[in-house]
C-alpha positions in Angstrom: -47.0 25.1 -20.3 -43.6 25.1 -22.0 -40.7 26.2 -19.8 -39.9 29.2 -21.9 -43.1 30.7 -20.7 -42.7 30.2 -17.2 -41.7 33.0 -14.9 -38.6 32.6 -12.7 -40.6 31.6 -9.6 -42.5 28.8 -11.5 -39.1 27.7 -12.9 -37.8 27.4 -9.4 -40.9 25.6 -8.1 -40.6 23.1 -11.1 -36.9 22.5 -10.4 -37.9 21.9 -6.7 -40.3 19.2 -7.7 -38.0 17.5 -10.0 -35.2 17.5 -7.1 -37.9 16.1 -4.8 -38.8 13.4 -7.2 -35.1 11.9 -6.4 -36.1 11.5 -2.9 -39.7 10.2 -3.4 -41.2 6.7 -3.3 -41.8 7.2 -7.2 -38.1 7.2 -7.9 -37.2 4.9 -10.7 -33.3 4.4 -11.8 -34.7 3.9 -15.3 -35.9 7.5 -15.6 -33.3 9.1 -13.3 -31.0 10.1 -16.0 -33.9 11.7 -18.1 -35.0 13.8 -14.9 -31.5 14.6 -14.1 -30.9 16.1 -17.6 -34.4 18.0 -17.4 -33.3 19.4 -14.0 -29.9 20.5 -15.1 -31.5 22.3 -18.3 -34.1 24.0 -16.0 -31.3 25.2 -13.4 -29.3 26.5 -16.5 -32.5 28.6 -17.6 -32.8 29.9 -13.9 -29.2 30.8 -13.7 -29.6 32.6 -17.0 -32.7 34.5 -15.7 -30.9 35.5 -12.4 -27.9 36.8 -14.3 -30.1 38.9 -16.5 -32.0 40.4 -13.3 -28.5 40.9 -11.9 -27.3 42.9 -14.8 -30.7 44.8 -14.8 -30.2 45.7 -11.2 -26.5 46.8 -11.8 -27.8 49.3 -14.6 -30.4 50.6 -12.3 -28.1 51.0 -9.5 -25.7 52.8 -11.8 -28.4 55.1 -13.2 -29.3 56.1 -9.5 -25.8 56.7 -8.4 -25.5 59.5 -11.0 
């Protein structure tokens, strides 16, 4: 499944898995840079999704306060 089709919870779970890899017995220095870049991109996607949710909540809150 492509990252673009994952929901926010799935992205967070995937990021958790990427981070856990760095502490696992499977850690290989040769793969660390690529894994780190992948984790950073996923974190950026999550941040963008959260910002979108924040904006949506702010709009709803404004509508309810009228």
